[in-house]
DRENTISE-872958 format. One record per residue (C-alpha): residue number from 1; residue in three letters; z, x, y. Coordinates in Angstrom, 2 decimals. Layout:
<nodes>
NODE   k   r      zz      xx      yy
NODE NUM ALA       Z       X       Y
...
</nodes>
This chain:
<nodes>
NODE   k   r      zz      xx      yy
NODE   1 MET  -15.29   -5.10   46.35
NODE   2 LYS  -14.60   -5.17   42.62
NODE   3 PRO  -17.39   -6.30   40.34
NODE   4 LEU  -17.31  -10.00   39.59
NODE   5 LEU  -16.60   -9.36   35.90
NODE   6 HIS  -13.45   -7.43   36.78
NODE   7 ARG  -12.16  -10.25   38.98
NODE   8 VAL  -12.66  -12.94   36.31
NODE   9 PRO   -9.62  -13.32   34.00
NODE  10 VAL  -11.73  -12.99   30.85
NODE  11 ARG   -8.84  -13.25   28.38
NODE  12 ARG   -7.43  -16.33   30.09
NODE  13 VAL  -10.87  -17.96   30.05
NODE  14 LEU  -11.21  -17.17   26.34
NODE  15 CYS   -7.84  -18.80   25.65
NODE  16 VAL   -8.90  -21.98   27.46
NODE  17 LEU  -12.25  -22.02   25.66
NODE  18 LEU  -10.49  -21.76   22.29
NODE  19 LEU   -8.37  -24.82   23.01
NODE  20 LEU  -11.36  -26.75   24.35
NODE  21 LEU  -13.29  -25.91   21.20
NODE  22 VAL  -10.44  -27.21   19.05
NODE  23 GLY  -10.55  -30.46   21.03
NODE  24 VAL  -14.32  -30.78   20.62
NODE  25 VAL  -14.14  -30.20   16.85
NODE  26 ALA  -11.28  -32.71   16.51
NODE  27 VAL  -13.16  -35.39   18.48
NODE  28 ARG  -16.31  -34.87   16.42
NODE  29 HIS  -14.34  -35.39   13.20
NODE  30 ARG  -11.87  -38.00   14.45
NODE  31 SER  -12.76  -40.47   11.69
NODE  32 VAL  -12.00  -37.86    9.02
NODE  33 LEU   -8.69  -37.07   10.73
NODE  34 ALA   -7.72  -40.75   10.89
NODE  35 GLU   -8.52  -41.26    7.20
NODE  36 GLY   -6.68  -38.09    6.25
NODE  37 PHE   -3.51  -39.16    8.07
NODE  38 GLY   -3.78  -42.53    6.38
NODE  39 GLN   -3.89  -40.87    2.96
NODE  40 LEU   -0.92  -38.62    3.77
NODE  41 ALA    1.13  -41.68    4.69
NODE  42 THR    0.78  -43.00    1.13
NODE  43 ALA    1.44  -39.67   -0.61
NODE  44 ARG    4.61  -38.54   -2.35
NODE  45 TRP    6.23  -36.08    0.05
NODE  46 PRO    7.85  -33.60   -2.39
NODE  47 TRP    4.40  -32.73   -3.73
NODE  48 LEU    3.02  -32.47   -0.18
NODE  49 LEU    5.82  -30.12    0.89
NODE  50 ALA    5.03  -27.91   -2.09
NODE  51 ALA    1.34  -27.96   -1.11
NODE  52 ALA    2.28  -26.97    2.45
NODE  53 GLY    4.31  -24.08    1.04
NODE  54 ALA    1.34  -22.91   -1.04
NODE  55 THR   -0.87  -23.11    2.06
NODE  56 CYS    1.55  -20.92    4.04
NODE  57 LEU    1.56  -18.37    1.23
NODE  58 THR   -2.24  -18.07    1.47
NODE  59 TRP   -1.79  -16.30    4.82
NODE  60 VAL    0.63  -13.87    3.18
NODE  61 ALA   -1.89  -13.23    0.38
NODE  62 ALA   -4.65  -12.65    2.95
NODE  63 ALA   -2.44  -10.19    4.83
NODE  64 CYS   -1.72   -8.29    1.59
NODE  65 THR   -5.43   -8.06    0.82
NODE  66 ARG   -6.25   -6.89    4.36
NODE  67 GLN   -3.57   -4.20    4.15
NODE  68 GLY   -4.79   -3.15    0.72
NODE  69 ALA   -8.29   -2.58    2.11
NODE  70 VAL   -7.15    0.23    4.45
NODE  71 VAL   -5.15    3.40    3.87
NODE  72 GLN   -3.51    3.30    7.30
NODE  73 ARG   -0.39    1.14    7.48
NODE  74 LEU   -0.90   -1.90    9.72
NODE  75 PRO    1.95   -3.58   11.66
NODE  76 ALA    3.13   -6.25    9.20
NODE  77 ARG    4.15   -9.02   11.62
NODE  78 ARG    1.02   -8.68   13.73
NODE  79 LEU   -1.10   -8.56   10.59
NODE  80 LEU    0.41  -11.81    9.31
NODE  81 ALA    0.03  -13.51   12.70
NODE  82 THR   -3.58  -12.32   12.82
NODE  83 GLN   -4.33  -13.96    9.45
NODE  84 PHE   -2.93  -17.26   10.71
NODE  85 ALA   -5.02  -16.97   13.87
NODE  86 ALA   -8.08  -15.87   11.88
NODE  87 GLY   -7.85  -19.09    9.85
NODE  88 ALA   -8.29  -21.10   13.05
NODE  89 ALA  -11.17  -18.90   14.20
NODE  90 ASN  -12.81  -19.36   10.82
NODE  91 HIS  -12.87  -23.14   11.28
NODE  92 LEU  -14.40  -22.88   14.75
NODE  93 LEU  -17.27  -20.52   13.89
NODE  94 PRO  -19.73  -20.36   10.97
NODE  95 THR  -17.99  -19.59    7.69
NODE  96 GLY  -16.49  -16.11    7.56
NODE  97 LEU  -17.62  -14.97   11.03
NODE  98 GLY  -14.50  -16.09   12.88
NODE  99 ALA  -11.97  -14.44   10.58
NODE 100 SER  -14.12  -11.32   10.25
NODE 101 ALA  -14.42  -10.90   14.02
NODE 102 VAL  -10.67  -11.37   14.55
NODE 103 ASN   -9.73   -8.90   11.82
NODE 104 LEU  -12.33   -6.35   12.88
NODE 105 ARG  -10.96   -6.44   16.42
NODE 106 PHE   -7.37   -6.21   15.15
NODE 107 MET   -8.11   -3.10   13.08
NODE 108 THR   -9.90   -1.35   15.94
NODE 109 VAL   -6.98   -2.11   18.28
NODE 110 CYS   -4.68   -0.59   15.63
NODE 111 GLY   -6.63    2.65   15.96
NODE 112 LEU   -9.15    2.50   13.12
NODE 113 PRO  -12.65    3.67   14.07
NODE 114 LEU  -15.30    0.95   14.00
NODE 115 ALA  -17.01    2.46   10.94
NODE 116 ARG  -13.77    2.47    8.92
NODE 117 SER  -12.82   -1.01   10.14
NODE 118 SER  -16.22   -2.34    9.06
NODE 119 ALA  -15.85   -0.63    5.67
NODE 120 ALA  -12.39   -2.19    5.22
NODE 121 LEU  -13.81   -5.59    6.12
NODE 122 ALA  -16.60   -5.21    3.57
NODE 123 LEU  -14.09   -4.13    0.90
NODE 124 TYR  -11.92   -7.17    1.66
NODE 125 LEU  -14.88   -9.56    1.39
NODE 126 LEU  -15.95   -7.94   -1.88
NODE 127 ALA  -12.44   -8.15   -3.34
NODE 128 GLU  -12.03  -11.78   -2.24
NODE 129 SER  -15.36  -12.75   -3.79
NODE 130 VAL  -14.68  -10.89   -7.04
NODE 131 GLY  -11.17  -12.37   -7.24
NODE 132 ARG  -12.45  -15.92   -6.74
NODE 133 LEU  -15.25  -15.53   -9.29
NODE 134 ALA  -12.95  -13.82  -11.80
NODE 135 LEU  -10.39  -16.60  -11.51
NODE 136 LEU  -13.10  -19.25  -11.89
NODE 137 GLY  -14.52  -17.47  -14.93
NODE 138 ALA  -11.11  -17.16  -16.57
NODE 139 LEU  -10.36  -20.85  -16.01
NODE 140 LEU  -13.78  -21.91  -17.35
NODE 141 ILE  -13.06  -19.91  -20.51
NODE 142 ALA   -9.61  -21.48  -20.79
NODE 143 PHE  -10.89  -25.00  -20.02
NODE 144 PRO  -14.54  -25.10  -21.16
NODE 145 GLY  -14.82  -28.85  -20.66
NODE 146 ALA  -13.30  -28.87  -17.17
NODE 147 LEU  -16.57  -29.38  -15.31
NODE 148 ARG  -19.76  -31.26  -16.09
NODE 149 LEU  -22.25  -28.93  -14.46
NODE 150 GLY  -25.09  -31.40  -14.87
NODE 151 THR  -23.29  -33.74  -12.50
NODE 152 LEU  -22.27  -30.99  -10.09
NODE 153 LEU  -25.68  -29.29   -9.94
NODE 154 PRO  -28.74  -31.56  -10.25
NODE 155 GLU  -31.72  -30.19  -12.13
NODE 156 SER  -33.87  -30.52   -8.99
NODE 157 ALA  -31.65  -27.95   -7.25
NODE 158 VAL  -31.99  -25.24   -9.91
NODE 159 GLY  -35.55  -24.24   -8.96
NODE 160 PRO  -34.90  -23.74   -5.21
NODE 161 LEU  -31.71  -21.82   -5.98
NODE 162 LEU  -33.54  -19.45   -8.31
NODE 163 VAL  -36.32  -18.95   -5.74
NODE 164 ALA  -33.78  -18.18   -3.02
NODE 165 ALA  -31.88  -15.80   -5.30
NODE 166 GLY  -35.09  -13.92   -6.05
NODE 167 ALA  -36.38  -13.91   -2.47
NODE 168 VAL  -33.26  -12.43   -0.86
NODE 169 PRO  -33.39   -9.03   -2.63
NODE 170 VAL  -37.16   -8.83   -2.16
NODE 171 VAL  -36.89   -9.44    1.61
NODE 172 ALA  -33.99   -6.99    1.88
NODE 173 ALA  -35.92   -4.29   -0.01
NODE 174 GLY  -38.96   -4.85    2.21
NODE 175 ALA  -36.91   -4.58    5.38
NODE 176 LEU  -35.32   -1.32    4.20
NODE 177 ALA  -38.69    0.13    3.25
NODE 178 LEU  -40.30   -0.75    6.60
NODE 179 LEU  -37.37    0.11    8.88
NODE 180 PRO  -36.16    3.67    8.36
NODE 181 ARG  -33.47    3.38   11.04
NODE 182 LEU  -31.99    0.37    9.29
NODE 183 ARG  -32.13    2.28    5.99
NODE 184 GLY  -30.35    5.23    7.55
NODE 185 ALA  -27.65    3.02    9.06
NODE 186 LEU  -27.12    1.28    5.73
NODE 187 VAL  -26.84    4.57    3.85
NODE 188 SER  -24.31    5.85    6.39
NODE 189 PHE  -22.28    2.66    6.13
NODE 190 LEU  -22.31    2.73    2.32
NODE 191 ARG  -21.17    6.35    2.35
NODE 192 THR  -18.25    5.45    4.62
NODE 193 ALA  -17.41    2.33    2.62
NODE 194 LEU  -17.40    4.21   -0.70
NODE 195 GLY  -15.20    6.89    0.78
NODE 196 GLU  -12.72    4.29    2.04
NODE 197 ALA  -12.74    2.50   -1.31
NODE 198 ARG  -11.95    5.75   -3.14
NODE 199 SER   -9.12    6.51   -0.72
NODE 200 VAL   -7.63    3.03   -1.15
NODE 201 HIS   -7.79    3.13   -4.94
NODE 202 ALA   -6.19    6.57   -4.96
NODE 203 ARG   -3.02    4.82   -3.78
NODE 204 PRO   -1.65    2.40   -6.40
NODE 205 ALA    0.28    0.36   -3.82
NODE 206 ARG   -2.88   -0.25   -1.78
NODE 207 ALA   -4.97   -1.10   -4.85
NODE 208 LEU   -2.29   -3.54   -6.04
NODE 209 ALA   -2.15   -5.21   -2.62
NODE 210 LEU   -5.95   -5.44   -2.47
NODE 211 TRP   -6.62   -6.96   -5.88
NODE 212 GLY   -3.33   -8.82   -6.23
NODE 213 GLY   -3.92  -10.55   -2.90
NODE 214 ALA   -7.57  -11.20   -3.77
NODE 215 LEU   -6.49  -13.09   -6.89
NODE 216 ALA   -3.47  -14.78   -5.31
NODE 217 PHE   -5.43  -16.18   -2.35
NODE 218 PRO   -7.79  -18.51   -4.28
NODE 219 ALA   -5.04  -19.29   -6.81
NODE 220 LEU   -2.78  -20.53   -3.99
NODE 221 GLN   -5.62  -22.54   -2.45
NODE 222 ALA   -6.32  -24.19   -5.80
NODE 223 SER   -2.59  -24.81   -6.27
NODE 224 ALA   -2.46  -26.62   -2.92
NODE 225 LEU   -5.26  -28.95   -4.04
NODE 226 VAL   -3.51  -29.58   -7.37
NODE 227 LEU   -0.25  -30.45   -5.58
NODE 228 VAL   -2.02  -32.80   -3.16
NODE 229 GLY   -3.73  -34.41   -6.16
NODE 230 ARG   -0.36  -34.95   -7.80
NODE 231 SER    1.02  -36.47   -4.60
NODE 232 LEU   -1.76  -39.08   -4.61
NODE 233 GLY   -1.74  -39.74   -8.35
NODE 234 LEU   -5.03  -38.08   -9.32
NODE 235 ALA   -4.99  -38.24  -13.12
NODE 236 LEU   -6.68  -34.93  -13.91
NODE 237 PRO   -5.31  -31.91  -15.80
NODE 238 VAL   -4.12  -29.08  -13.57
NODE 239 GLY   -6.69  -26.65  -14.95
NODE 240 HIS   -9.53  -29.09  -14.34
NODE 241 MET   -8.55  -29.58  -10.69
NODE 242 ALA   -8.31  -25.82  -10.17
NODE 243 VAL  -11.75  -25.31  -11.71
NODE 244 ALA  -13.17  -28.07   -9.51
NODE 245 TYR  -11.78  -26.43   -6.36
NODE 246 LEU  -13.02  -22.94   -7.21
NODE 247 ALA  -16.46  -24.20   -8.27
NODE 248 ALA  -16.82  -26.20   -5.05
NODE 249 THR  -15.82  -23.30   -2.78
NODE 250 VAL  -18.16  -20.91   -4.58
NODE 251 ALA  -21.00  -23.45   -4.23
NODE 252 VAL  -20.56  -23.81   -0.45
NODE 253 ALA  -19.98  -20.10    0.24
NODE 254 LEU  -23.52  -19.71    1.60
NODE 255 VAL  -23.48  -22.86    3.74
NODE 256 PRO  -23.19  -21.70    7.39
NODE 257 THR  -20.97  -24.46    8.73
NODE 258 PRO  -17.76  -23.77   10.73
NODE 259 GLY  -15.04  -23.29    8.13
NODE 260 GLY  -17.15  -25.23    5.67
NODE 261 ILE  -16.24  -28.43    7.53
NODE 262 GLY  -18.28  -31.24    6.01
NODE 263 SER  -19.84  -29.20    3.22
NODE 264 VAL  -16.51  -28.33    1.56
NODE 265 GLU  -15.34  -31.94    1.62
NODE 266 ALA  -18.56  -33.16    0.01
NODE 267 ALA  -18.57  -30.42   -2.61
NODE 268 LEU  -14.91  -30.98   -3.47
NODE 269 VAL  -15.40  -34.71   -4.00
NODE 270 VAL  -18.42  -34.06   -6.22
NODE 271 ALA  -16.55  -31.38   -8.17
NODE 272 LEU  -13.47  -33.57   -8.73
NODE 273 VAL  -15.68  -36.45   -9.89
NODE 274 ALA  -17.59  -34.03  -12.13
NODE 275 ALA  -14.21  -33.00  -13.61
NODE 276 GLY  -13.52  -36.63  -14.51
NODE 277 GLY  -11.65  -38.02  -11.50
NODE 278 PRO  -12.30  -41.49  -10.02
NODE 279 ALA  -14.46  -41.25   -6.90
NODE 280 ALA  -12.10  -43.22   -4.64
NODE 281 VAL   -9.01  -41.20   -5.57
NODE 282 ALA  -10.96  -37.92   -5.41
NODE 283 THR  -12.09  -38.75   -1.88
NODE 284 ALA   -8.53  -39.57   -0.82
NODE 285 VAL   -7.25  -36.30   -2.29
NODE 286 VAL   -9.91  -34.22   -0.55
NODE 287 LEU   -9.27  -35.84    2.84
NODE 288 ALA   -5.51  -35.28    2.54
NODE 289 PHE   -6.00  -31.72    1.27
NODE 290 ARG   -8.33  -30.74    4.12
NODE 291 LEU   -6.03  -32.33    6.69
NODE 292 LEU   -3.08  -30.36    5.34
NODE 293 THR   -4.87  -27.03    4.97
NODE 294 VAL   -7.39  -27.12    7.84
NODE 295 TRP   -6.65  -29.65   10.53
NODE 296 LEU   -2.86  -29.47   10.86
NODE 297 PRO   -2.80  -25.63   11.18
NODE 298 LEU   -5.83  -25.62   13.51
NODE 299 LEU   -4.07  -26.17   16.85
NODE 300 PRO   -1.10  -23.82   16.20
NODE 301 GLY   -3.56  -21.28   14.80
NODE 302 ALA   -5.69  -21.50   17.95
NODE 303 LEU   -2.55  -21.14   20.12
NODE 304 THR   -1.55  -18.07   18.09
NODE 305 LEU   -5.05  -16.65   18.51
NODE 306 ALA   -4.87  -17.24   22.27
NODE 307 ALA   -1.45  -15.53   22.42
NODE 308 LEU   -2.75  -12.53   20.48
NODE 309 VAL   -5.76  -12.26   22.79
NODE 310 ARG   -3.55  -12.36   25.89
NODE 311 ALA   -1.16   -9.79   24.38
NODE 312 ARG   -4.15   -7.53   23.61
NODE 313 VAL   -3.28   -7.47   19.91
NODE 314 ILE   -6.93   -8.42   19.30
</nodes>
């Protein structure tokens, strides 16, 4: 008799669980979905179609960045489909974990050893973070009055943030000092990651894909918000809306909620109001933007993820 695990259709069960999880998330946020659809009904459709186009291009930018993080050529169509599926996984699991797990599995299936796949993942995350912060910094220099930081970040929050920022490196240093095995594993990983980074940057095409995609991804996301804002008549300068989006996403990067659901909406509303937008219109724009970029692609993304799992692409 075969072991029970071998007789259970694990991949089929995973596919069903993915769809059930989408249903659970949708039911939990049904009021947000209803309000978002209501806002879309009053929007000007040419602007919304342009926002949808910008959203689709974010998956292309993510695929470019993923390819730029590895020397080995990845299958382009499967890579693009994986980014679409990873977006759905990212909204079902704590921020970053879903997409990282999907892409790590995809690279290992493509033949990359786990150490190199992990190094490529770390390089992608670093490039995406640097690209987002660089774009935010450039926009803040270009539009110095785009954001009232006193409104966005209360004085009472500065102290805890500084304490947390100081405690993290201290705890990490203590753990490395007390756990030699962990220190050895980290040194080995850093050696592999640095080697992969040197190999990638030795190829101009890979370096261009990595950093070009890392800059294009947040720029396209911000463009989608700007276009949704225009569709609903938000009277803010384009640069101010882009700064608000980037500042909000940077602020919630450490909040471990699935896809930032809840935290991103709140931060975006606060950021748009801090940039000078009326609260009611800012709320409407955020609801419509999140519906367009998160909720509408969620079910087809989950179906794509299920298909890739069944086809053993991931």
